[in-house]
C-alpha positions as CSV (number, residue, x, y, z in Angstrom):
1,M,-2.0,50.1,12.1
2,R,-2.7,46.8,10.8
3,H,-4.2,43.9,13.0
4,P,-4.1,40.9,11.5
5,F,-5.9,37.4,13.6
6,I,-6.9,34.4,13.3
7,L,-10.5,33.5,12.1
8,T,-11.7,30.0,13.4
9,A,-14.5,28.0,11.1
10,S,-17.4,29.6,13.2
11,L,-16.4,33.1,12.8
12,L,-15.6,32.9,9.2
13,F,-19.3,31.7,8.6
14,V,-20.3,34.3,10.7
15,L,-18.4,37.1,8.5
16,G,-18.9,35.4,5.6
17,I,-23.0,36.7,6.3
18,V,-22.1,40.2,7.6
19,R,-19.5,41.0,5.0
20,G,-20.4,38.8,2.1
21,Q,-18.0,36.2,0.6
22,L,-14.4,36.3,1.7
23,V,-11.6,36.4,-0.8
24,V,-8.4,34.9,0.0
25,D,-5.5,37.3,-1.0
26,A,-3.2,34.5,-0.5
27,V,-1.7,31.5,0.6
28,E,1.3,30.5,2.1
29,F,2.8,27.8,3.6
30,Q,5.5,27.4,6.8
31,G,7.5,24.4,8.2
32,N,8.5,22.5,5.1
33,E,12.1,23.3,5.4
34,K,13.2,20.5,2.4
35,T,9.8,20.0,0.7
36,K,9.6,23.2,-2.0
37,T,7.0,25.2,-2.0
38,T,5.9,24.8,-5.5
39,I,5.0,21.1,-4.8
40,L,2.6,21.8,-1.8
41,E,0.9,24.8,-4.4
42,N,0.5,21.7,-6.6
43,V,-1.0,19.8,-4.2
44,V,-3.6,21.6,-2.4
45,Q,-6.9,23.2,-4.7
46,L,-6.8,26.7,-2.5
47,K,-5.4,29.6,-5.0
48,S,-5.1,33.9,-4.7
49,N,-8.2,35.2,-5.5
50,M,-10.7,32.0,-4.7
51,P,-13.4,32.4,-2.7
52,L,-12.5,31.1,0.6
53,D,-14.5,27.3,0.8
54,S,-13.7,26.0,4.3
55,L,-14.1,22.5,3.4
56,M,-11.7,22.9,0.2
57,V,-9.3,24.0,3.1
58,K,-10.3,20.8,5.4
59,R,-9.6,18.8,1.9
60,D,-6.4,20.3,1.0
61,V,-5.1,19.6,4.7
62,A,-6.5,16.0,4.1
63,Q,-4.8,15.7,0.9
64,L,-1.3,17.1,2.4
65,I,-1.2,14.7,5.2
66,R,-1.3,11.7,2.5
67,V,2.2,13.2,0.9
68,P,4.9,11.4,2.2
69,S,6.9,14.3,3.5
70,V,4.7,15.6,5.6
71,S,3.3,14.2,9.0
72,H,0.9,16.4,9.5
73,A,-0.6,19.5,8.4
74,T,-3.0,22.6,9.7
75,Y,-4.2,25.9,8.7
76,E,-4.6,29.2,10.0
77,V,-7.3,31.9,8.4
78,I,-6.2,35.4,8.6
79,F,-7.9,38.6,8.3
80,L,-6.2,41.3,7.9
81,D,-8.7,44.2,9.6
82,N,-8.5,46.5,6.4
83,S,-9.0,44.1,4.3
84,E,-11.7,42.4,2.9
85,G,-9.8,39.3,2.1
86,C,-7.7,36.7,3.9
87,K,-4.3,34.8,3.7
88,V,-4.7,31.3,4.6
89,V,-1.6,29.6,5.6
90,Y,-0.9,25.8,6.0
91,T,1.3,24.6,8.8
92,I,4.0,21.6,8.2
93,E,5.3,19.0,10.0
94,E,7.9,17.3,7.7
95,N,8.6,14.1,8.0
96,F,11.8,12.3,7.7
97,T,11.7,10.6,4.4
98,L,15.4,9.3,3.7
99,I,14.5,5.5,4.7
100,P,16.4,2.2,5.8
101,F,14.1,-1.2,5.9
102,V,15.5,-4.5,6.7
103,S,13.3,-7.3,6.8
104,V,14.2,-11.1,8.1
105,Y,12.1,-13.9,8.0
106,T,12.2,-17.7,7.0
107,T,12.0,-19.4,3.8
108,N,10.0,-22.1,3.2
109,Q,12.8,-24.9,3.9
110,D,13.2,-22.7,7.5
111,E,16.4,-21.2,6.6
112,F,17.4,-17.8,7.3
113,A,16.0,-14.8,4.5
114,Y,16.3,-11.1,4.5
115,R,15.8,-8.0,3.0
116,L,17.5,-4.8,2.7
117,G,16.7,-1.4,0.9
118,L,16.7,2.3,0.8
119,Q,14.3,4.4,0.0
120,E,13.6,8.0,-0.4
121,F,10.6,9.1,-0.6
122,N,10.9,13.5,-1.2
123,A,13.9,13.2,-3.4
124,F,15.0,17.0,-4.4
125,G,12.1,18.2,-2.4
126,R,9.7,17.4,-4.7
127,N,7.9,13.8,-3.7
128,I,9.9,12.1,-5.9
129,T,10.2,7.9,-4.6
130,I,13.9,6.4,-5.3
131,G,14.5,3.2,-3.7
132,G,15.8,-0.1,-4.0
133,F,16.8,-3.5,-1.8
134,Y,19.1,-6.9,-2.1
135,Q,17.2,-9.7,-1.1
136,K,19.0,-13.0,0.0
137,D,16.2,-15.8,0.3
138,I,18.5,-18.6,-0.6
139,F,18.8,-16.8,-4.0
140,D,20.1,-13.4,-4.7
141,S,17.4,-10.9,-5.7
142,Y,17.4,-6.7,-6.6
143,S,15.4,-4.4,-7.1
144,F,15.7,-0.6,-8.1
145,Q,12.6,2.0,-8.1
146,V,11.6,5.6,-9.1
147,R,8.2,7.2,-8.2
148,H,7.4,11.1,-9.8
149,P,3.8,11.6,-10.0
150,M,3.7,14.9,-10.7
151,L,6.2,15.2,-13.4
152,F,4.4,16.7,-16.2
153,G,2.1,18.8,-13.7
154,P,0.7,18.7,-10.6
155,K,-1.4,16.0,-11.9
156,M,1.0,14.0,-14.1
157,G,3.7,12.0,-14.0
158,L,5.7,8.7,-13.8
159,A,6.7,5.5,-12.5
160,F,9.8,3.1,-13.4
161,N,10.4,-0.3,-11.8
162,Y,12.9,-2.6,-12.5
163,Q,13.3,-6.2,-10.7
164,N,15.4,-9.7,-11.1
165,L,13.4,-11.5,-8.1
166,T,14.9,-15.2,-7.7
167,T,13.3,-17.3,-5.0
168,Q,12.5,-21.3,-4.6
169,E,8.8,-21.7,-4.6
170,P,6.5,-24.7,-4.1
171,V,4.5,-26.1,-6.6
172,F,1.6,-28.1,-5.4
173,L,1.5,-31.2,-7.8
174,N,-1.4,-34.7,-7.3
175,A,1.3,-36.2,-6.4
176,G,3.0,-33.9,-3.7
177,T,4.6,-30.7,-3.7
178,A,7.6,-29.6,-6.1
179,Q,10.7,-27.1,-5.6
180,Y,11.8,-24.7,-8.3
181,R,14.0,-22.3,-8.3
182,Y,12.1,-19.1,-10.0
183,N,13.3,-16.3,-11.1
184,N,11.2,-13.0,-12.3
185,E,13.3,-10.5,-14.1
186,S,10.8,-7.5,-14.9
187,V,10.7,-3.1,-16.5
188,E,7.6,-1.5,-15.6
189,L,6.5,1.8,-16.8
190,L,3.6,3.3,-15.5
191,G,1.4,6.5,-16.1
192,L,0.4,8.3,-12.9
193,Y,-3.4,10.6,-12.8
194,Q,-4.4,11.7,-10.3
195,I,-8.2,12.8,-10.9
196,N,-8.9,14.9,-8.1
197,S,-7.8,15.1,-4.3
198,R,-9.7,11.4,-3.4
199,Y,-9.4,9.8,-6.6
200,R,-5.5,8.5,-8.5
201,V,-5.6,5.9,-11.7
202,E,-2.2,4.3,-13.2
203,L,-1.8,3.0,-16.7
204,G,1.3,1.4,-18.0
205,A,2.8,-1.9,-19.1
206,N,5.6,-3.7,-17.4
207,I,7.7,-6.7,-19.8
208,F,9.3,-9.9,-18.0
209,T,10.7,-12.6,-17.5
210,E,9.9,-15.9,-15.8
211,D,12.2,-19.0,-16.1
212,Y,10.8,-21.9,-13.8
213,Q,13.5,-24.9,-12.7
214,Y,12.9,-27.8,-11.1
215,L,15.1,-28.6,-7.8
216,N,13.1,-30.9,-6.1
217,G,10.5,-33.4,-4.7
218,A,7.2,-34.8,-6.0
219,T,7.5,-34.8,-10.1
220,S,4.5,-35.0,-12.8
221,P,4.8,-35.6,-17.0
222,N,2.2,-32.9,-17.6
223,V,4.2,-30.5,-15.7
224,P,8.0,-29.6,-16.9
225,Q,11.2,-29.1,-15.0
226,S,12.2,-26.7,-17.0
227,L,10.4,-23.5,-18.1
228,K,11.7,-20.2,-20.0
229,V,8.9,-18.1,-21.1
230,N,8.8,-14.4,-21.7
231,K,5.5,-12.5,-21.4
232,Y,3.9,-9.1,-21.0
233,L,1.1,-7.7,-19.0
234,L,-0.9,-4.0,-19.6
235,K,-1.8,-2.9,-16.5
236,T,-4.8,-0.9,-14.7
237,I,-4.5,-0.1,-11.0
238,Y,-7.5,2.9,-10.3
239,N,-7.2,4.4,-6.0
240,Y,-9.8,5.6,-4.0
241,D,-9.1,7.5,-0.8
242,A,-11.0,9.3,1.6
243,T,-9.2,8.4,4.5
244,T,-8.2,11.1,7.4
245,Y,-5.1,10.4,8.9
246,F,-4.1,11.3,12.5
247,Y,-0.6,10.1,12.7
248,Q,-1.1,6.4,13.4
249,Y,-4.9,7.0,13.4
250,L,-7.2,6.4,10.3
251,D,-10.7,7.2,9.6
252,G,-12.7,6.1,6.7
253,Y,-12.1,4.3,3.5
254,R,-10.3,3.4,0.8
255,S,-10.2,0.8,-2.0
256,T,-8.2,-0.2,-5.1
257,F,-9.0,-2.2,-7.8
258,N,-6.2,-3.6,-10.2
259,L,-6.8,-5.5,-13.4
260,Q,-4.0,-6.9,-15.4
261,Y,-4.0,-8.9,-19.0
262,V,-1.3,-11.0,-19.4
263,K,-0.1,-12.4,-22.5
264,S,2.9,-15.2,-22.8
265,A,5.1,-16.1,-26.1
266,N,4.5,-19.8,-24.9
267,E,1.0,-20.5,-25.3
268,A,1.1,-24.7,-25.3
269,Q,1.8,-24.1,-21.8
270,L,1.3,-20.4,-20.3
271,P,-1.6,-19.6,-22.3
272,E,-2.6,-15.6,-21.7
273,F,-5.5,-14.9,-18.5
274,I,-7.1,-12.0,-17.4
275,I,-6.5,-11.9,-13.1
276,G,-8.1,-8.5,-11.1
277,F,-8.5,-7.8,-7.4
278,A,-10.5,-5.3,-5.4
279,D,-9.4,-4.3,-1.5
280,F,-11.7,-2.4,0.0
281,L,-10.2,-0.7,3.5
282,Y,-12.2,0.7,6.3
283,Y,-11.5,2.0,9.6
284,K,-12.7,3.7,13.0
285,R,-11.2,5.5,15.3
286,I,-12.2,4.0,18.6
287,G,-12.3,6.1,21.6
288,A,-9.4,8.8,22.1
289,K,-6.7,5.6,21.8
290,G,-7.9,3.2,19.7
291,N,-8.3,2.1,15.8
292,W,-10.5,-0.8,14.0
293,A,-9.1,-1.4,10.9
294,N,-10.8,-3.9,8.1
295,R,-9.4,-5.1,5.2
296,L,-11.7,-7.6,2.2
297,R,-10.0,-8.3,-0.7
298,L,-11.4,-10.5,-3.5
299,G,-9.4,-11.2,-6.4
300,L,-10.2,-13.2,-9.8
301,A,-8.6,-14.6,-11.9
302,S,-9.2,-16.7,-15.3
303,N,-9.1,-20.4,-14.2
304,L,-6.7,-22.7,-15.4
305,E,-5.3,-25.9,-14.4
306,T,-2.0,-24.7,-13.8
307,P,0.0,-25.5,-10.7
308,F,1.3,-21.8,-11.3
309,A,-2.1,-20.6,-10.1
310,P,-1.5,-16.3,-9.0
311,F,-2.8,-16.2,-5.7
312,A,-1.1,-16.9,-3.1
313,V,-1.8,-18.6,0.6
314,D,1.3,-16.3,2.4
315,N,2.0,-14.9,5.7
316,N,2.9,-12.0,4.3
317,L,0.0,-11.3,1.6
318,N,-2.9,-12.4,3.6
319,I,-2.9,-14.2,6.8
320,R,-1.0,-14.4,9.3
321,G,0.8,-17.4,10.4
322,V,-0.4,-19.6,7.1
323,G,3.4,-20.0,6.4
324,N,4.7,-18.9,3.5
325,T,3.3,-19.7,0.5
326,I,1.3,-23.2,1.0
327,D,-1.1,-23.3,-1.3
328,R,-2.6,-21.3,-5.1
329,G,-5.3,-20.6,-6.2
330,T,-7.2,-19.0,-9.4
331,A,-9.5,-17.2,-7.1
332,A,-9.8,-15.7,-3.3
333,I,-12.1,-14.1,-0.5
334,V,-9.6,-13.0,2.5
335,L,-10.7,-10.4,5.0
336,N,-8.8,-9.2,7.8
337,T,-10.0,-7.6,10.9
338,E,-7.8,-5.8,13.8
339,Y,-8.3,-3.8,16.6
340,R,-5.3,-1.4,17.5
341,H,-5.0,0.1,20.5
342,T,-2.5,2.5,21.7
343,L,0.0,1.8,24.7
344,M,2.3,4.9,24.5
345,D,2.5,8.4,23.0
346,K,5.1,10.4,23.1
347,K,6.3,13.4,21.3
348,W,8.1,10.8,18.0
349,F,7.6,7.4,19.4
350,V,4.2,5.1,19.8
351,L,4.0,1.5,20.9
352,Q,0.7,0.4,19.9
353,S,-1.0,-3.1,20.4
354,N,-3.4,-5.1,17.8
355,I,-5.3,-8.2,18.2
356,F,-6.6,-9.8,14.7
357,V,-8.7,-11.9,13.1
358,D,-7.7,-13.2,9.9
359,A,-9.6,-15.9,7.1
360,G,-9.4,-16.2,3.8
361,S,-11.0,-19.2,1.3
362,W,-9.3,-19.5,-2.2
363,R,-10.3,-21.5,-5.3
364,N,-8.3,-24.6,-6.5
365,P,-6.8,-24.2,-9.9
366,G,-9.7,-25.5,-12.3
367,G,-12.1,-25.9,-9.8
368,D,-15.3,-24.1,-9.2
369,F,-16.4,-21.1,-6.8
370,S,-18.0,-24.1,-4.4
371,D,-14.3,-24.7,-3.8
372,F,-14.9,-21.4,-1.3
373,G,-16.6,-23.8,1.4
374,D,-14.5,-26.5,1.4
375,K,-12.9,-27.2,4.7
376,Q,-9.6,-27.4,3.4
377,N,-9.0,-24.1,1.9
378,I,-10.6,-22.5,4.3
379,R,-8.6,-20.6,7.4
380,V,-8.7,-18.7,10.3
381,Y,-6.2,-17.0,11.9
382,P,-6.2,-15.1,15.3
383,G,-3.5,-13.8,16.5
384,V,-2.1,-10.4,18.7
385,G,1.0,-8.4,18.0
386,L,2.9,-5.1,18.6
387,R,3.8,-2.1,16.9
388,L,7.2,0.6,17.0
389,I,6.4,3.6,15.4
390,H,8.2,6.7,14.8
391,K,5.6,9.6,13.9
392,F,7.8,11.6,12.2
393,V,9.5,9.0,9.9
394,F,7.8,8.0,6.8
395,N,6.2,4.2,7.1
396,A,8.2,3.7,10.4
397,I,6.4,1.2,11.6
398,F,7.9,-1.9,12.8
399,R,5.2,-4.5,13.4
400,I,5.2,-8.2,14.7
401,D,1.8,-10.9,14.4
402,Y,1.2,-14.0,16.3
403,G,-0.8,-16.1,14.6
404,Y,-2.4,-19.4,15.2
405,G,-4.6,-21.1,13.4
406,I,-7.9,-22.7,14.5
407,T,-8.8,-24.4,11.1
408,P,-8.4,-28.4,10.4
409,N,-5.2,-29.2,9.4
410,S,-3.4,-25.5,10.7
411,S,-0.3,-23.9,12.1
412,Q,1.3,-20.7,13.7
413,G,4.1,-18.7,13.5
414,I,5.3,-15.1,13.8
415,V,5.4,-11.9,11.2
416,F,7.5,-9.5,11.0
417,G,7.4,-6.5,8.6
418,I,7.2,-2.9,8.4
419,G,4.9,-0.6,7.9
420,Q,1.5,-1.6,8.9
421,Y,-0.2,-5.4,7.7
422,F,-2.6,-3.0,5.6
């Protein structure tokens, strides 16, 4: 009679010495009711007839947890006493992945604004993301996207995004602030390549039209009141992720580098430029319920003296409580740090509090790097917040933060959103 039993890591090590290297007879998955087994097989590195490698198995579990359809994953190594091999079983806890989302906020004119969207992160059980949104921010906007990371095999895929975004944007002139109706209609295609479990690159192009129409406020003879121009950009994104995920807790390091070359059909008014930014994120578990999270963002663009500079100071991007697009620059340094503490942890629901400090500074359009030390460019906003988290719905984190500025001419405000701030 065959007697299966589960091997722990230490027992595996002993058996490896006594019996020689164990060989994997089979790799199996359980718990994946919606996600196709073939997709999970593409995610893990361990295959049948390979020597058992405990480090590879642990990396596979970490990679499985990063898949949108997976909430948590564990593994078992099963040895049959009349066999020289073993079986590895990955157990999956699946997420619910058809997610509606609602975002409510106020515009620069304190008018009511909102965004309604729907995304499926595991369409057809194949780890495909399909989604879109409708936005009312004085004007109407909408977007549609498809992302298939395994379209051409385990490591290669494509992403497509169409967006028609219209907002009322402040433009900062020497004489004061002007309000413009800004429309950006774009089509983007990206190639996706997973180098290994930690490294991923994206390469692609975006064709878009920008349309600025003056509404009210200050004017300048050097700044047009109507401007519509066709552009294209070439983009490369490099991601590194060595983060360990355990439900709402994160531990480790990840980074993103984004570099873009932008070319305009109207070089006289909107010359070509290069823009790049890098995010460095570090997470540390503290005790049983604490999590320290940090993000350093460095951004640099061609230093053009233009009111349409690419880096914005904004509630939803970098400094909580500062307001909606209150300033712009051609370079940025932003540091966000926060301590998250779990107040309640039930089977499916988590209530989490946080205290944070957001700080940053910008280079003025056409300025120099000494602008980073200018008091009027430095902003420091401490604050507090809450997170309501569903453990088995992908990215189902409702956040609310209150930031209070302590630097000169500061403001204060509440910021709502979906997902952790970083």
